[in-house]
Structures are given as structure tokens and as C-alpha cells.
mmCIF file of the N, C-alpha and C atoms, coordinates in Angstrom:
data_MODEL
# 
_entry.id   MODEL 
# 
loop_
_atom_site.group_PDB 
_atom_site.id 
_atom_site.type_symbol 
_atom_site.label_atom_id 
_atom_site.label_alt_id 
_atom_site.label_comp_id 
_atom_site.label_asym_id 
_atom_site.label_entity_id 
_atom_site.label_seq_id 
_atom_site.pdbx_PDB_ins_code 
_atom_site.Cartn_x 
_atom_site.Cartn_y 
_atom_site.Cartn_z 
_atom_site.occupancy 
_atom_site.B_iso_or_equiv 
_atom_site.pdbx_formal_charge 
_atom_site.auth_seq_id 
_atom_site.auth_comp_id 
_atom_site.auth_asym_id 
_atom_site.auth_atom_id 
_atom_site.pdbx_PDB_model_num 
ATOM 1   N N  . MET A 1 1  ? -41.241 -65.578 174.300 1.00 0.00 ? 1  MET A N  1 
ATOM 2   C CA . MET A 1 1  ? -41.853 -66.000 173.610 1.00 0.00 ? 1  MET A CA 1 
ATOM 3   C C  . MET A 1 1  ? -40.963 -66.756 172.343 1.00 0.00 ? 1  MET A C  1 
ATOM 4   N N  . GLY A 1 2  ? -40.406 -68.162 172.716 1.00 0.00 ? 2  GLY A N  1 
ATOM 5   C CA . GLY A 1 2  ? -39.072 -68.419 171.650 1.00 0.00 ? 2  GLY A CA 1 
ATOM 6   C C  . GLY A 1 2  ? -37.694 -67.863 172.045 1.00 0.00 ? 2  GLY A C  1 
ATOM 7   N N  . LYS A 1 3  ? -37.661 -66.815 171.053 1.00 0.00 ? 3  LYS A N  1 
ATOM 8   C CA . LYS A 1 3  ? -35.843 -66.476 171.322 1.00 0.00 ? 3  LYS A CA 1 
ATOM 9   C C  . LYS A 1 3  ? -37.103 -64.476 171.507 1.00 0.00 ? 3  LYS A C  1 
ATOM 10  N N  . TYR A 1 4  ? -38.005 -64.502 171.384 1.00 0.00 ? 4  TYR A N  1 
ATOM 11  C CA . TYR A 1 4  ? -38.106 -62.798 171.702 1.00 0.00 ? 4  TYR A CA 1 
ATOM 12  C C  . TYR A 1 4  ? -38.985 -62.769 173.235 1.00 0.00 ? 4  TYR A C  1 
ATOM 13  N N  . ARG A 1 5  ? -38.374 -62.192 173.490 1.00 0.00 ? 5  ARG A N  1 
ATOM 14  C CA . ARG A 1 5  ? -38.578 -61.060 175.067 1.00 0.00 ? 5  ARG A CA 1 
ATOM 15  C C  . ARG A 1 5  ? -40.043 -60.056 174.471 1.00 0.00 ? 5  ARG A C  1 
ATOM 16  N N  . ILE A 1 6  ? -41.258 -60.317 175.235 1.00 0.00 ? 6  ILE A N  1 
ATOM 17  C CA . ILE A 1 6  ? -42.567 -59.716 174.671 1.00 0.00 ? 6  ILE A CA 1 
ATOM 18  C C  . ILE A 1 6  ? -43.380 -58.871 175.932 1.00 0.00 ? 6  ILE A C  1 
ATOM 19  N N  . ALA A 1 7  ? -42.972 -57.408 176.015 1.00 0.00 ? 7  ALA A N  1 
ATOM 20  C CA . ALA A 1 7  ? -43.206 -56.873 177.374 1.00 0.00 ? 7  ALA A CA 1 
ATOM 21  C C  . ALA A 1 7  ? -44.190 -55.527 176.453 1.00 0.00 ? 7  ALA A C  1 
ATOM 22  N N  . ALA A 1 8  ? -45.409 -55.791 177.503 1.00 0.00 ? 8  ALA A N  1 
ATOM 23  C CA . ALA A 1 8  ? -46.547 -54.245 177.271 1.00 0.00 ? 8  ALA A CA 1 
ATOM 24  C C  . ALA A 1 8  ? -45.810 -53.510 178.110 1.00 0.00 ? 8  ALA A C  1 
ATOM 25  N N  . CYS A 1 9  ? -46.082 -52.391 177.129 1.00 0.00 ? 9  CYS A N  1 
ATOM 26  C CA . CYS A 1 9  ? -45.119 -51.112 178.155 1.00 0.00 ? 9  CYS A CA 1 
ATOM 27  C C  . CYS A 1 9  ? -46.898 -49.774 178.394 1.00 0.00 ? 9  CYS A C  1 
ATOM 28  N N  . PRO A 1 10 ? -48.217 -50.547 178.336 1.00 0.00 ? 10 PRO A N  1 
ATOM 29  C CA . PRO A 1 10 ? -48.993 -49.327 178.163 1.00 0.00 ? 10 PRO A CA 1 
ATOM 30  C C  . PRO A 1 10 ? -49.025 -48.070 179.005 1.00 0.00 ? 10 PRO A C  1 
ATOM 31  N N  . ARG A 1 11 ? -49.613 -46.673 178.717 1.00 0.00 ? 11 ARG A N  1 
ATOM 32  C CA . ARG A 1 11 ? -49.502 -45.570 179.977 1.00 0.00 ? 11 ARG A CA 1 
ATOM 33  C C  . ARG A 1 11 ? -50.669 -45.176 179.156 1.00 0.00 ? 11 ARG A C  1 
ATOM 34  N N  . ARG A 1 12 ? -50.628 -44.292 180.516 1.00 0.00 ? 12 ARG A N  1 
ATOM 35  C CA . ARG A 1 12 ? -52.045 -42.962 180.721 1.00 0.00 ? 12 ARG A CA 1 
ATOM 36  C C  . ARG A 1 12 ? -52.318 -42.155 179.601 1.00 0.00 ? 12 ARG A C  1 
ATOM 37  N N  . LEU A 1 13 ? -53.065 -41.841 179.199 1.00 0.00 ? 13 LEU A N  1 
ATOM 38  C CA . LEU A 1 13 ? -53.140 -40.218 178.383 1.00 0.00 ? 13 LEU A CA 1 
ATOM 39  C C  . LEU A 1 13 ? -53.969 -39.629 179.139 1.00 0.00 ? 13 LEU A C  1 
ATOM 40  N N  . SER A 1 14 ? -53.462 -38.312 178.718 1.00 0.00 ? 14 SER A N  1 
ATOM 41  C CA . SER A 1 14 ? -54.150 -37.045 179.453 1.00 0.00 ? 14 SER A CA 1 
ATOM 42  C C  . SER A 1 14 ? -55.928 -37.350 179.578 1.00 0.00 ? 14 SER A C  1 
ATOM 43  N N  . ASN A 1 15 ? -56.242 -38.026 178.676 1.00 0.00 ? 15 ASN A N  1 
ATOM 44  C CA . ASN A 1 15 ? -57.644 -37.702 178.947 1.00 0.00 ? 15 ASN A CA 1 
ATOM 45  C C  . ASN A 1 15 ? -58.251 -39.025 180.182 1.00 0.00 ? 15 ASN A C  1 
ATOM 46  N N  . GLY A 1 16 ? -57.361 -39.839 180.855 1.00 0.00 ? 16 GLY A N  1 
ATOM 47  C CA . GLY A 1 16 ? -57.779 -40.575 181.608 1.00 0.00 ? 16 GLY A CA 1 
ATOM 48  C C  . GLY A 1 16 ? -57.763 -42.138 180.840 1.00 0.00 ? 16 GLY A C  1 
ATOM 49  N N  . GLN A 1 17 ? -57.428 -42.068 179.760 1.00 0.00 ? 17 GLN A N  1 
ATOM 50  C CA . GLN A 1 17 ? -57.406 -43.504 178.489 1.00 0.00 ? 17 GLN A CA 1 
ATOM 51  C C  . GLN A 1 17 ? -55.999 -44.055 179.316 1.00 0.00 ? 17 GLN A C  1 
ATOM 52  N N  . PHE A 1 18 ? -55.797 -45.292 178.336 1.00 0.00 ? 18 PHE A N  1 
ATOM 53  C CA . PHE A 1 18 ? -54.571 -45.935 178.280 1.00 0.00 ? 18 PHE A CA 1 
ATOM 54  C C  . PHE A 1 18 ? -54.366 -46.268 177.075 1.00 0.00 ? 18 PHE A C  1 
ATOM 55  N N  . ALA A 1 19 ? -52.969 -45.952 176.622 1.00 0.00 ? 19 ALA A N  1 
ATOM 56  C CA . ALA A 1 19 ? -53.072 -46.281 175.370 1.00 0.00 ? 19 ALA A CA 1 
ATOM 57  C C  . ALA A 1 19 ? -51.729 -47.515 175.665 1.00 0.00 ? 19 ALA A C  1 
ATOM 58  N N  . ALA A 1 20 ? -51.627 -48.520 174.796 1.00 0.00 ? 20 ALA A N  1 
ATOM 59  C CA . ALA A 1 20 ? -51.173 -49.851 174.278 1.00 0.00 ? 20 ALA A CA 1 
ATOM 60  C C  . ALA A 1 20 ? -49.867 -49.402 173.873 1.00 0.00 ? 20 ALA A C  1 
ATOM 61  N N  . GLN A 1 21 ? -48.585 -50.288 174.255 1.00 0.00 ? 21 GLN A N  1 
ATOM 62  C CA . GLN A 1 21 ? -47.180 -49.838 173.535 1.00 0.00 ? 21 GLN A CA 1 
ATOM 63  C C  . GLN A 1 21 ? -47.152 -51.724 174.057 1.00 0.00 ? 21 GLN A C  1 
ATOM 64  N N  . VAL A 1 22 ? -45.784 -51.879 173.240 1.00 0.00 ? 22 VAL A N  1 
ATOM 65  C CA . VAL A 1 22 ? -45.211 -53.393 173.204 1.00 0.00 ? 22 VAL A CA 1 
ATOM 66  C C  . VAL A 1 22 ? -44.213 -53.065 172.804 1.00 0.00 ? 22 VAL A C  1 
ATOM 67  N N  . SER A 1 23 ? -43.237 -54.026 173.387 1.00 0.00 ? 23 SER A N  1 
ATOM 68  C CA . SER A 1 23 ? -41.715 -54.145 173.159 1.00 0.00 ? 23 SER A CA 1 
ATOM 69  C C  . SER A 1 23 ? -41.534 -55.793 172.963 1.00 0.00 ? 23 SER A C  1 
ATOM 70  N N  . ILE A 1 24 ? -40.964 -55.598 171.863 1.00 0.00 ? 24 ILE A N  1 
ATOM 71  C CA . ILE A 1 24 ? -40.512 -57.024 171.165 1.00 0.00 ? 24 ILE A CA 1 
ATOM 72  C C  . ILE A 1 24 ? -38.758 -57.113 171.164 1.00 0.00 ? 24 ILE A C  1 
ATOM 73  N N  . ALA A 1 25 ? -38.048 -57.783 172.423 1.00 0.00 ? 25 ALA A N  1 
ATOM 74  C CA . ALA A 1 25 ? -36.607 -57.496 172.260 1.00 0.00 ? 25 ALA A CA 1 
ATOM 75  C C  . ALA A 1 25 ? -36.003 -59.048 171.661 1.00 0.00 ? 25 ALA A C  1 
ATOM 76  N N  . SER A 1 26 ? -35.015 -59.166 170.882 1.00 0.00 ? 26 SER A N  1 
ATOM 77  C CA . SER A 1 26 ? -34.244 -60.486 170.609 1.00 0.00 ? 26 SER A CA 1 
ATOM 78  C C  . SER A 1 26 ? -32.789 -60.075 170.894 1.00 0.00 ? 26 SER A C  1 
ATOM 79  N N  . GLY A 1 27 ? -31.887 -61.512 171.180 1.00 0.00 ? 27 GLY A N  1 
ATOM 80  C CA . GLY A 1 27 ? -30.685 -60.878 171.408 1.00 0.00 ? 27 GLY A CA 1 
ATOM 81  C C  . GLY A 1 27 ? -30.056 -60.988 172.687 1.00 0.00 ? 27 GLY A C  1 
ATOM 82  N N  . ARG A 1 28 ? -28.666 -60.463 172.184 1.00 0.00 ? 28 ARG A N  1 
ATOM 83  C CA . ARG A 1 28 ? -27.722 -60.503 174.023 1.00 0.00 ? 28 ARG A CA 1 
ATOM 84  C C  . ARG A 1 28 ? -26.884 -59.425 173.717 1.00 0.00 ? 28 ARG A C  1 
ATOM 85  N N  . GLY A 1 29 ? -27.226 -58.314 174.469 1.00 0.00 ? 29 GLY A N  1 
ATOM 86  C CA . GLY A 1 29 ? -25.639 -57.983 174.591 1.00 0.00 ? 29 GLY A CA 1 
ATOM 87  C C  . GLY A 1 29 ? -25.715 -56.748 173.318 1.00 0.00 ? 29 GLY A C  1 
ATOM 88  N N  . SER A 1 30 ? -24.404 -56.751 172.353 1.00 0.00 ? 30 SER A N  1 
ATOM 89  C CA . SER A 1 30 ? -24.078 -55.212 171.352 1.00 0.00 ? 30 SER A CA 1 
ATOM 90  C C  . SER A 1 30 ? -25.282 -56.095 170.182 1.00 0.00 ? 30 SER A C  1 
ATOM 91  N N  . ALA A 1 31 ? -25.558 -57.574 170.219 1.00 0.00 ? 31 ALA A N  1 
ATOM 92  C CA . ALA A 1 31 ? -26.575 -57.965 168.807 1.00 0.00 ? 31 ALA A CA 1 
ATOM 93  C C  . ALA A 1 31 ? -27.871 -58.583 169.461 1.00 0.00 ? 31 ALA A C  1 
ATOM 94  N N  . SER A 1 32 ? -28.419 -57.268 170.696 1.00 0.00 ? 32 SER A N  1 
ATOM 95  C CA . SER A 1 32 ? -29.707 -57.171 170.405 1.00 0.00 ? 32 SER A CA 1 
ATOM 96  C C  . SER A 1 32 ? -30.506 -56.371 170.192 1.00 0.00 ? 32 SER A C  1 
ATOM 97  N N  . THR A 1 33 ? -31.095 -56.481 169.574 1.00 0.00 ? 33 THR A N  1 
ATOM 98  C CA . THR A 1 33 ? -32.635 -56.049 168.895 1.00 0.00 ? 33 THR A CA 1 
ATOM 99  C C  . THR A 1 33 ? -33.600 -55.216 169.699 1.00 0.00 ? 33 THR A C  1 
ATOM 100 N N  . ASP A 1 34 ? -34.223 -54.205 169.874 1.00 0.00 ? 34 ASP A N  1 
ATOM 101 C CA . ASP A 1 34 ? -35.815 -54.280 170.308 1.00 0.00 ? 34 ASP A CA 1 
ATOM 102 C C  . ASP A 1 34 ? -36.439 -53.129 169.546 1.00 0.00 ? 34 ASP A C  1 
ATOM 103 N N  . ARG A 1 35 ? -38.125 -53.428 169.263 1.00 0.00 ? 35 ARG A N  1 
ATOM 104 C CA . ARG A 1 35 ? -38.871 -53.211 168.255 1.00 0.00 ? 35 ARG A CA 1 
ATOM 105 C C  . ARG A 1 35 ? -39.714 -52.610 169.210 1.00 0.00 ? 35 ARG A C  1 
ATOM 106 N N  . VAL A 1 36 ? -40.419 -51.217 169.434 1.00 0.00 ? 36 VAL A N  1 
ATOM 107 C CA . VAL A 1 36 ? -41.569 -50.698 170.204 1.00 0.00 ? 36 VAL A CA 1 
ATOM 108 C C  . VAL A 1 36 ? -42.663 -50.466 169.090 1.00 0.00 ? 36 VAL A C  1 
ATOM 109 N N  . MET A 1 37 ? -43.715 -51.234 169.402 1.00 0.00 ? 37 MET A N  1 
ATOM 110 C CA . MET A 1 37 ? -44.882 -50.331 168.374 1.00 0.00 ? 37 MET A CA 1 
ATOM 111 C C  . MET A 1 37 ? -46.042 -49.962 169.593 1.00 0.00 ? 37 MET A C  1 
ATOM 112 N N  . ARG A 1 38 ? -46.401 -48.499 169.119 1.00 0.00 ? 38 ARG A N  1 
ATOM 113 C CA . ARG A 1 38 ? -47.885 -48.123 169.890 1.00 0.00 ? 38 ARG A CA 1 
ATOM 114 C C  . ARG A 1 38 ? -49.098 -47.786 169.064 1.00 0.00 ? 38 ARG A C  1 
ATOM 115 N N  . PHE A 1 39 ? -49.913 -48.039 169.543 1.00 0.00 ? 39 PHE A N  1 
ATOM 116 C CA . PHE A 1 39 ? -51.086 -48.266 169.052 1.00 0.00 ? 39 PHE A CA 1 
ATOM 117 C C  . PHE A 1 39 ? -52.107 -46.830 169.244 1.00 0.00 ? 39 PHE A C  1 
ATOM 118 N N  . HIS A 1 40 ? -52.860 -46.555 168.081 1.00 0.00 ? 40 HIS A N  1 
ATOM 119 C CA . HIS A 1 40 ? -53.700 -45.597 168.129 1.00 0.00 ? 40 HIS A CA 1 
ATOM 120 C C  . HIS A 1 40 ? -55.162 -45.658 168.957 1.00 0.00 ? 40 HIS A C  1 
ATOM 121 N N  . ASP A 1 41 ? -55.440 -46.546 169.094 1.00 0.00 ? 41 ASP A N  1 
ATOM 122 C CA . ASP A 1 41 ? -56.893 -47.477 170.424 1.00 0.00 ? 41 ASP A CA 1 
ATOM 123 C C  . ASP A 1 41 ? -56.361 -46.805 171.163 1.00 0.00 ? 41 ASP A C  1 
ATOM 124 N N  . GLU A 1 42 ? -57.327 -46.383 172.421 1.00 0.00 ? 42 GLU A N  1 
ATOM 125 C CA . GLU A 1 42 ? -57.747 -45.796 173.218 1.00 0.00 ? 42 GLU A CA 1 
ATOM 126 C C  . GLU A 1 42 ? -58.304 -47.205 174.746 1.00 0.00 ? 42 GLU A C  1 
ATOM 127 N N  . PHE A 1 43 ? -58.098 -47.194 175.374 1.00 0.00 ? 43 PHE A N  1 
ATOM 128 C CA . PHE A 1 43 ? -58.668 -48.226 176.339 1.00 0.00 ? 43 PHE A CA 1 
ATOM 129 C C  . PHE A 1 43 ? -58.907 -47.500 177.276 1.00 0.00 ? 43 PHE A C  1 
ATOM 130 N N  . SER A 1 44 ? -59.691 -47.756 178.138 1.00 0.00 ? 44 SER A N  1 
ATOM 131 C CA . SER A 1 44 ? -60.685 -47.604 178.885 1.00 0.00 ? 44 SER A CA 1 
ATOM 132 C C  . SER A 1 44 ? -59.874 -48.355 180.296 1.00 0.00 ? 44 SER A C  1 
ATOM 133 N N  . SER A 1 45 ? -58.607 -49.053 180.244 1.00 0.00 ? 45 SER A N  1 
ATOM 134 C CA . SER A 1 45 ? -57.824 -49.630 181.764 1.00 0.00 ? 45 SER A CA 1 
ATOM 135 C C  . SER A 1 45 ? -56.519 -49.879 181.259 1.00 0.00 ? 45 SER A C  1 
ATOM 136 N N  . LEU A 1 46 ? -55.831 -50.100 182.572 1.00 0.00 ? 46 LEU A N  1 
ATOM 137 C CA . LEU A 1 46 ? -54.407 -50.641 181.890 1.00 0.00 ? 46 LEU A CA 1 
ATOM 138 C C  . LEU A 1 46 ? -54.729 -51.953 181.419 1.00 0.00 ? 46 LEU A C  1 
ATOM 139 N N  . ASP A 1 47 ? -55.064 -52.738 182.460 1.00 0.00 ? 47 ASP A N  1 
ATOM 140 C CA . ASP A 1 47 ? -55.339 -54.278 181.748 1.00 0.00 ? 47 ASP A CA 1 
ATOM 141 C C  . ASP A 1 47 ? -55.727 -54.278 180.451 1.00 0.00 ? 47 ASP A C  1 
ATOM 142 N N  . ALA A 1 48 ? -56.770 -53.579 180.197 1.00 0.00 ? 48 ALA A N  1 
ATOM 143 C CA . ALA A 1 48 ? -57.469 -53.687 178.376 1.00 0.00 ? 48 ALA A CA 1 
ATOM 144 C C  . ALA A 1 48 ? -55.754 -53.632 177.548 1.00 0.00 ? 48 ALA A C  1 
ATOM 145 N N  . ALA A 1 49 ? -54.727 -52.141 178.061 1.00 0.00 ? 49 ALA A N  1 
ATOM 146 C CA . ALA A 1 49 ? -54.670 -51.895 176.766 1.00 0.00 ? 49 ALA A CA 1 
ATOM 147 C C  . ALA A 1 49 ? -53.098 -52.833 177.022 1.00 0.00 ? 49 ALA A C  1 
ATOM 148 N N  . ALA A 1 50 ? -52.887 -53.267 178.161 1.00 0.00 ? 50 ALA A N  1 
ATOM 149 C CA . ALA A 1 50 ? -51.727 -54.151 177.776 1.00 0.00 ? 50 ALA A CA 1 
ATOM 150 C C  . ALA A 1 50 ? -51.734 -55.697 177.333 1.00 0.00 ? 50 ALA A C  1 
ATOM 151 N N  . SER A 1 51 ? -52.876 -55.962 177.714 1.00 0.00 ? 51 SER A N  1 
ATOM 152 C CA . SER A 1 51 ? -53.524 -57.536 176.875 1.00 0.00 ? 51 SER A CA 1 
ATOM 153 C C  . SER A 1 51 ? -53.360 -57.056 175.439 1.00 0.00 ? 51 SER A C  1 
ATOM 154 N N  . TYR A 1 52 ? -53.948 -56.076 174.892 1.00 0.00 ? 52 TYR A N  1 
ATOM 155 C CA . TYR A 1 52 ? -54.026 -56.016 173.172 1.00 0.00 ? 52 TYR A CA 1 
ATOM 156 C C  . TYR A 1 52 ? -52.211 -55.771 173.508 1.00 0.00 ? 52 TYR A C  1 
ATOM 157 N N  . ALA A 1 53 ? -52.293 -55.116 173.584 1.00 0.00 ? 53 ALA A N  1 
ATOM 158 C CA . ALA A 1 53 ? -50.024 -55.408 173.109 1.00 0.00 ? 53 ALA A CA 1 
ATOM 159 C C  . ALA A 1 53 ? -49.526 -56.152 173.044 1.00 0.00 ? 53 ALA A C  1 
ATOM 160 N N  . ILE A 1 54 ? -50.009 -57.225 174.153 1.00 0.00 ? 54 ILE A N  1 
ATOM 161 C CA . ILE A 1 54 ? -49.227 -58.650 174.085 1.00 0.00 ? 54 ILE A CA 1 
ATOM 162 C C  . ILE A 1 54 ? -49.377 -59.224 173.224 1.00 0.00 ? 54 ILE A C  1 
ATOM 163 N N  . GLU A 1 55 ? -50.828 -58.918 172.745 1.00 0.00 ? 55 GLU A N  1 
ATOM 164 C CA . GLU A 1 55 ? -51.959 -60.054 171.995 1.00 0.00 ? 55 GLU A CA 1 
ATOM 165 C C  . GLU A 1 55 ? -51.334 -59.245 170.014 1.00 0.00 ? 55 GLU A C  1 
ATOM 166 N N  . GLN A 1 56 ? -50.995 -58.263 170.416 1.00 0.00 ? 56 GLN A N  1 
ATOM 167 C CA . GLN A 1 56 ? -50.426 -57.497 169.129 1.00 0.00 ? 56 GLN A CA 1 
ATOM 168 C C  . GLN A 1 56 ? -49.211 -57.919 168.787 1.00 0.00 ? 56 GLN A C  1 
ATOM 169 N N  . GLY A 1 57 ? -48.379 -58.358 170.065 1.00 0.00 ? 57 GLY A N  1 
ATOM 170 C CA . GLY A 1 57 ? -47.077 -58.699 170.224 1.00 0.00 ? 57 GLY A CA 1 
ATOM 171 C C  . GLY A 1 57 ? -46.447 -60.141 169.301 1.00 0.00 ? 57 GLY A C  1 
ATOM 172 N N  . ILE A 1 58 ? -47.393 -60.725 169.911 1.00 0.00 ? 58 ILE A N  1 
ATOM 173 C CA . ILE A 1 58 ? -47.552 -62.346 169.716 1.00 0.00 ? 58 ILE A CA 1 
ATOM 174 C C  . ILE A 1 58 ? -47.790 -62.313 168.756 1.00 0.00 ? 58 ILE A C  1 
ATOM 175 N N  . ASP A 1 59 ? -48.839 -61.541 168.047 1.00 0.00 ? 59 ASP A N  1 
ATOM 176 C CA . ASP A 1 59 ? -49.352 -62.114 166.400 1.00 0.00 ? 59 ASP A CA 1 
ATOM 177 C C  . ASP A 1 59 ? -47.871 -61.545 165.754 1.00 0.00 ? 59 ASP A C  1 
ATOM 178 N N  . TRP A 1 60 ? -47.514 -60.754 165.959 1.00 0.00 ? 60 TRP A N  1 
ATOM 179 C CA . TRP A 1 60 ? -46.039 -59.839 165.283 1.00 0.00 ? 60 TRP A CA 1 
ATOM 180 C C  . TRP A 1 60 ? -45.285 -60.891 165.123 1.00 0.00 ? 60 TRP A C  1 
ATOM 181 N N  . VAL A 1 61 ? -44.852 -61.643 166.301 1.00 0.00 ? 61 VAL A N  1 
ATOM 182 C CA . VAL A 1 61 ? -44.128 -62.692 166.438 1.00 0.00 ? 61 VAL A CA 1 
ATOM 183 C C  . VAL A 1 61 ? -44.385 -63.865 165.330 1.00 0.00 ? 61 VAL A C  1 
ATOM 184 N N  . ARG A 1 62 ? -45.433 -64.221 165.526 1.00 0.00 ? 62 ARG A N  1 
ATOM 185 C CA . ARG A 1 62 ? -45.818 -65.919 164.998 1.00 0.00 ? 62 ARG A CA 1 
ATOM 186 C C  . ARG A 1 62 ? -45.674 -65.537 163.329 1.00 0.00 ? 62 ARG A C  1 
ATOM 187 N N  . ASP A 1 63 ? -46.142 -64.206 163.074 1.00 0.00 ? 63 ASP A N  1 
ATOM 188 C CA . ASP A 1 63 ? -45.851 -63.961 161.612 1.00 0.00 ? 63 ASP A CA 1 
ATOM 189 C C  . ASP A 1 63 ? -44.266 -63.391 160.850 1.00 0.00 ? 63 ASP A C  1 
# 
């Protein structure tokens, strides 16, 4: 999205649910930065966790 690369990084929890995480990267080489945000909500599917993470990443970039 523009100069940012947004990637969902959902992961399975020990209880079978999924946690949402998102990576927001920008720049190249030694001038690159990467922010990873983890969320407390739990989701019943990998797709739901990934969708939530992408939505949150887009909201962060827009702000």
C-alpha cells in the first residue's frame, strides 16, 4: 500500500484458536524498517485472523 508492505502473520495458539499479527515494512536495505503488531483477540480460523491483521495494518498506514 503505497510505500508500505503489509503482511498478515497469523499463528495457531495452543488452544486451537488463531492470533492475528501484522508486519508493516517500508524502505530498502539499511534504511528499512519493520513494525510488527500483535493483537489480543483470538479467531476461530486462520483466514479470520489474517483478514483482521490486514485491516489493522491498513488502518495504521492510513493514520
